[in-house]
Structure formats: C-alpha cells, structure tokens
DRENNUGU-653391 format. One record per atom (N, C-alpha, C): atom name; residue in one letter; x, y, z. Coordinates in steps of 0.02 Angstrom, whole numbers, plus 50000, padded with zeros to 5 digits. Example, Ala and Ser with C-alpha at 12.3 -4.5 7.8 and 13.67 -1.06 7.14 Angstrom:
<r 'N','A',<50660,49716,50390>>;
<r 'CA','A',<50615,49775,50390>>;
<r 'C','A',<50660,49835,50390>>;
<r 'N','S',<50642,49888,50354>>;
<r 'CA','S',<50684,49947,50357>>;
<r 'C','S',<50645,50002,50394>>;
REM end
This chain:
<r 'N','X',<51149,49580,49978>>;
<r 'CA','X',<51102,49536,49986>>;
<r 'C','X',<51099,49490,49914>>;
<r 'N','X',<51101,49429,49921>>;
<r 'CA','X',<51101,49382,49870>>;
<r 'C','X',<51027,49335,49851>>;
<r 'N','X',<51015,49327,49803>>;
<r 'CA','X',<50955,49288,49796>>;
<r 'C','X',<50954,49226,49738>>;
<r 'N','X',<50919,49168,49751>>;
<r 'CA','X',<50918,49121,49696>>;
<r 'C','X',<50846,49104,49697>>;
<r 'N','X',<50824,49068,49635>>;
<r 'CA','X',<50758,49046,49635>>;
<r 'C','X',<50761,48980,49615>>;
<r 'N','X',<50728,48928,49652>>;
<r 'CA','X',<50728,48864,49631>>;
<r 'C','X',<50662,48821,49667>>;
<r 'N','X',<50640,48779,49624>>;
<r 'CA','X',<50585,48742,49648>>;
<r 'C','X',<50624,48681,49680>>;
<r 'N','X',<50589,48645,49731>>;
<r 'CA','X',<50613,48588,49771>>;
<r 'C','X',<50679,48615,49802>>;
<r 'N','X',<50678,48668,49835>>;
<r 'CA','X',<50746,48696,49869>>;
<r 'C','X',<50745,48705,49939>>;
<r 'N','X',<50701,48661,49968>>;
<r 'CA','X',<50706,48665,50041>>;
<r 'C','X',<50761,48638,50070>>;
<r 'N','X',<50790,48583,50050>>;
<r 'CA','X',<50857,48549,50078>>;
<r 'C','X',<50908,48604,50069>>;
<r 'N','X',<50922,48635,50008>>;
<r 'CA','X',<50971,48688,49988>>;
<r 'C','X',<50966,48749,50039>>;
<r 'N','X',<50904,48771,50042>>;
<r 'CA','X',<50893,48835,50091>>;
<r 'C','X',<50906,48806,50155>>;
<r 'N','X',<50884,48757,50182>>;
<r 'CA','X',<50901,48738,50250>>;
<r 'C','X',<50980,48734,50268>>;
<r 'N','X',<51011,48708,50218>>;
<r 'CA','X',<51086,48699,50229>>;
<r 'C','X',<51116,48767,50218>>;
<r 'N','X',<51089,48817,50173>>;
<r 'CA','X',<51124,48876,50169>>;
<r 'C','X',<51107,48928,50235>>;
<r 'N','X',<51047,48911,50260>>;
<r 'CA','X',<51030,48956,50324>>;
<r 'C','X',<51080,48936,50387>>;
<r 'N','X',<51127,48901,50375>>;
<r 'CA','X',<51172,48889,50424>>;
<r 'C','X',<51234,48939,50415>>;
<r 'N','X',<51232,48962,50362>>;
<r 'CA','X',<51292,49011,50340>>;
<r 'C','X',<51273,49087,50326>>;
<r 'N','X',<51209,49089,50304>>;
<r 'CA','X',<51186,49156,50288>>;
<r 'C','X',<51121,49163,50330>>;
<r 'N','X',<51100,49230,50335>>;
<r 'CA','X',<51042,49243,50384>>;
<r 'C','X',<50974,49212,50364>>;
<r 'N','X',<50952,49219,50306>>;
<r 'CA','X',<50893,49197,50282>>;
<r 'C','X',<50887,49163,50210>>;
<r 'N','X',<50842,49123,50209>>;
<r 'CA','X',<50836,49082,50140>>;
<r 'C','X',<50755,49061,50144>>;
<r 'N','X',<50736,49062,50081>>;
<r 'CA','X',<50668,49047,50067>>;
<r 'C','X',<50672,48986,50019>>;
<r 'N','X',<50637,48931,50040>>;
<r 'CA','X',<50643,48869,50007>>;
<r 'C','X',<50561,48853,49988>>;
<r 'N','X',<50567,48818,49937>>;
<r 'CA','X',<50503,48792,49900>>;
<r 'C','X',<50494,48727,49915>>;
<r 'N','X',<50436,48707,49937>>;
<r 'CA','X',<50415,48642,49953>>;
<r 'C','X',<50379,48620,49890>>;
<r 'N','X',<50420,48591,49844>>;
<r 'CA','X',<50379,48567,49770>>;
<r 'C','X',<50398,48622,49721>>;
<r 'N','X',<50351,48630,49677>>;
<r 'CA','X',<50369,48672,49617>>;
<r 'C','X',<50313,48730,49619>>;
<r 'N','X',<50339,48775,49593>>;
<r 'CA','X',<50297,48852,49577>>;
<r 'C','X',<50289,48856,49504>>;
<r 'N','X',<50221,48878,49493>>;
<r 'CA','X',<50221,48906,49430>>;
<r 'C','X',<50251,48960,49404>>;
<r 'N','X',<50263,48994,49350>>;
<r 'CA','X',<50282,49070,49351>>;
<r 'C','X',<50232,49116,49372>>;
<r 'N','X',<50174,49097,49370>>;
<r 'CA','X',<50125,49153,49390>>;
<r 'C','X',<50129,49162,49466>>;
<r 'N','X',<50139,49093,49516>>;
<r 'CA','X',<50150,49097,49581>>;
<r 'C','X',<50212,49126,49603>>;
<r 'N','X',<50266,49116,49567>>;
<r 'CA','X',<50331,49146,49581>>;
<r 'C','X',<50327,49222,49571>>;
<r 'N','X',<50294,49250,49519>>;
<r 'CA','X',<50281,49320,49516>>;
<r 'C','X',<50248,49359,49572>>;
<r 'N','X',<50187,49323,49584>>;
<r 'CA','X',<50151,49337,49632>>;
<r 'C','X',<50176,49345,49700>>;
<r 'N','X',<50212,49293,49719>>;
<r 'CA','X',<50251,49294,49783>>;
<r 'C','X',<50303,49355,49788>>;
<r 'N','X',<50338,49363,49725>>;
<r 'CA','X',<50387,49421,49726>>;
<r 'C','X',<50358,49485,49727>>;
<r 'N','X',<50299,49500,49691>>;
<r 'CA','X',<50266,49559,49701>>;
<r 'C','X',<50238,49574,49775>>;
<r 'N','X',<50211,49519,49799>>;
<r 'CA','X',<50188,49530,49876>>;
<r 'C','X',<50249,49544,49922>>;
<r 'N','X',<50307,49509,49912>>;
<r 'CA','X',<50369,49511,49947>>;
<r 'C','X',<50412,49583,49947>>;
<r 'N','X',<50405,49601,49880>>;
<r 'CA','X',<50457,49662,49870>>;
<r 'C','X',<50412,49727,49883>>;
<r 'N','X',<50347,49718,49879>>;
<r 'CA','X',<50306,49774,49899>>;
<r 'C','X',<50307,49784,49964>>;
<r 'N','X',<50300,49745,50008>>;
<r 'CA','X',<50314,49747,50072>>;
<r 'C','X',<50388,49773,50096>>;
<r 'N','X',<50429,49749,50063>>;
<r 'CA','X',<50503,49766,50074>>;
<r 'C','X',<50511,49843,50055>>;
<r 'N','X',<50472,49871,50008>>;
<r 'CA','X',<50475,49931,49989>>;
<r 'C','X',<50441,49981,50037>>;
<r 'N','X',<50401,49947,50081>>;
<r 'CA','X',<50363,49979,50136>>;
<r 'C','X',<50406,49987,50203>>;
<r 'N','X',<50461,49953,50194>>;
<r 'CA','X',<50507,49941,50245>>;
<r 'C','X',<50482,49897,50296>>;
<r 'N','X',<50442,49849,50283>>;
<r 'CA','X',<50420,49801,50327>>;
<r 'C','X',<50470,49752,50356>>;
<r 'N','X',<50457,49721,50405>>;
<r 'CA','X',<50508,49661,50432>>;
<r 'C','X',<50511,49604,50378>>;
<r 'N','X',<50563,49567,50377>>;
<r 'CA','X',<50575,49513,50333>>;
<r 'C','X',<50517,49461,50347>>;
<r 'N','X',<50493,49452,50405>>;
<r 'CA','X',<50422,49408,50415>>;
<r 'C','X',<50368,49434,50382>>;
<r 'N','X',<50353,49498,50385>>;
<r 'CA','X',<50299,49533,50356>>;
<r 'C','X',<50301,49525,50284>>;
<r 'N','X',<50364,49532,50255>>;
<r 'CA','X',<50375,49529,50176>>;
<r 'C','X',<50354,49457,50163>>;
<r 'N','X',<50381,49411,50191>>;
<r 'CA','X',<50370,49338,50187>>;
<r 'C','X',<50301,49319,50186>>;
<r 'N','X',<50264,49343,50235>>;
<r 'CA','X',<50193,49334,50229>>;
<r 'C','X',<50148,49372,50190>>;
<r 'N','X',<50178,49433,50162>>;
<r 'CA','X',<50146,49471,50104>>;
<r 'C','X',<50147,49429,50039>>;
<r 'N','X',<50205,49394,50032>>;
<r 'CA','X',<50205,49368,49970>>;
<r 'C','X',<50163,49301,49969>>;
<r 'N','X',<50155,49271,50026>>;
<r 'CA','X',<50112,49208,50035>>;
<r 'C','X',<50032,49227,50021>>;
<r 'N','X',<50028,49291,50052>>;
<r 'CA','X',<49946,49309,50047>>;
<r 'C','X',<49933,49330,49965>>;
<r 'N','X',<49988,49351,49941>>;
<r 'CA','X',<49971,49380,49871>>;
<r 'C','X',<49953,49321,49836>>;
<r 'N','X',<49985,49264,49840>>;
<r 'CA','X',<49974,49194,49804>>;
<r 'C','X',<49905,49172,49829>>;
<r 'N','X',<49882,49169,49886>>;
<r 'CA','X',<49817,49153,49910>>;
<r 'C','X',<49764,49193,49890>>;
<r 'N','X',<49775,49252,49885>>;
<r 'CA','X',<49719,49307,49858>>;
<r 'C','X',<49699,49289,49786>>;
<r 'N','X',<49747,49266,49746>>;
<r 'CA','X',<49741,49248,49680>>;
<r 'C','X',<49713,49176,49666>>;
<r 'N','X',<49695,49140,49717>>;
<r 'CA','X',<49667,49078,49713>>;
<r 'C','X',<49707,49015,49703>>;
<r 'N','X',<49772,49018,49721>>;
<r 'CA','X',<49815,48966,49709>>;
<r 'C','X',<49809,48924,49776>>;
<r 'N','X',<49763,48886,49789>>;
<r 'CA','X',<49748,48852,49849>>;
<r 'C','X',<49785,48806,49864>>;
<r 'N','X',<49816,48762,49809>>;
<r 'CA','X',<49865,48702,49812>>;
<r 'C','X',<49937,48721,49805>>;
<r 'N','X',<49948,48788,49801>>;
<r 'CA','X',<50014,48806,49799>>;
<r 'C','X',<50071,48774,49837>>;
<r 'N','X',<50124,48765,49817>>;
<r 'CA','X',<50186,48737,49857>>;
<r 'C','X',<50204,48795,49910>>;
<r 'N','X',<50216,48775,49962>>;
<r 'CA','X',<50225,48819,50008>>;
<r 'C','X',<50300,48847,50025>>;
<r 'N','X',<50304,48911,50017>>;
<r 'CA','X',<50370,48931,50043>>;
<r 'C','X',<50382,48918,50110>>;
<r 'N','X',<50453,48913,50127>>;
<r 'CA','X',<50472,48908,50201>>;
<r 'C','X',<50525,48959,50201>>;
<r 'N','X',<50523,49000,50257>>;
<r 'CA','X',<50575,49041,50277>>;
<r 'C','X',<50625,49007,50328>>;
<r 'N','X',<50689,49002,50306>>;
<r 'CA','X',<50741,48973,50343>>;
<r 'C','X',<50788,49029,50369>>;
<r 'N','X',<50796,49036,50432>>;
<r 'CA','X',<50834,49077,50476>>;
<r 'C','X',<50890,49058,50515>>;
<r 'N','X',<50949,49085,50501>>;
<r 'CA','X',<51003,49071,50537>>;
<r 'C','X',<50998,49075,50605>>;
<r 'N','X',<51022,49033,50651>>;
<r 'CA','X',<51001,49035,50720>>;
<r 'C','X',<51019,49104,50756>>;
<r 'N','X',<51081,49136,50731>>;
<r 'CA','X',<51093,49197,50776>>;
<r 'C','X',<51085,49254,50724>>;
<r 'N','X',<51034,49255,50674>>;
<r 'CA','X',<51022,49310,50645>>;
<r 'C','X',<50985,49360,50680>>;
<r 'N','X',<50974,49419,50654>>;
<r 'CA','X',<50945,49471,50683>>;
<r 'C','X',<50872,49469,50657>>;
<r 'N','X',<50820,49469,50691>>;
<r 'CA','X',<50751,49459,50650>>;
<r 'C','X',<50711,49526,50644>>;
<r 'N','X',<50746,49573,50638>>;
<r 'CA','X',<50714,49644,50626>>;
<r 'C','X',<50691,49647,50561>>;
REM end
C-alpha cells in the first residue's frame, strides 16, 4: 500500500485511480490539524478492520466533530474494477 499527502490533489488522485485501486484527493487546502484529525479517524477505523468506505467516513467525521465546518472536503476515488470490501 502506498500513500501520499497533498492539498489540491483531486486531479492527481482522479488520474491515479485509473491505475491503482483507491486514492483520496483533497479539494483545496487542509491545515495540519485537519490532516491529523482525518488520519486519526481513518487509521483508527482501519485498526478495527472497517471497510475502506467506513475508514474514509470515520476520517471525515473526526474533522467535523472538532468543529472544522468549512474544511476542504476529501474525496475517495476508486478504480472502476476495484474490490470494495
């Protein structure tokens, strides 16, 4: 599994999703606090063996619970033939 972090990464993530199963792009900029909160929620759910969609949602919820109302929204891009388990 490989990861990268970048603001304004929607176009890159969408392009990569044609070759790899999953990418998360950011629409705009994330503060360090937002990035950390998303990661905490995402990896906590991953540790509980949740599905990728549940991990992704957990990361978004973590940000919302800390009051980042206007945060730049992450977008999950999925390769068309990827297994969604």
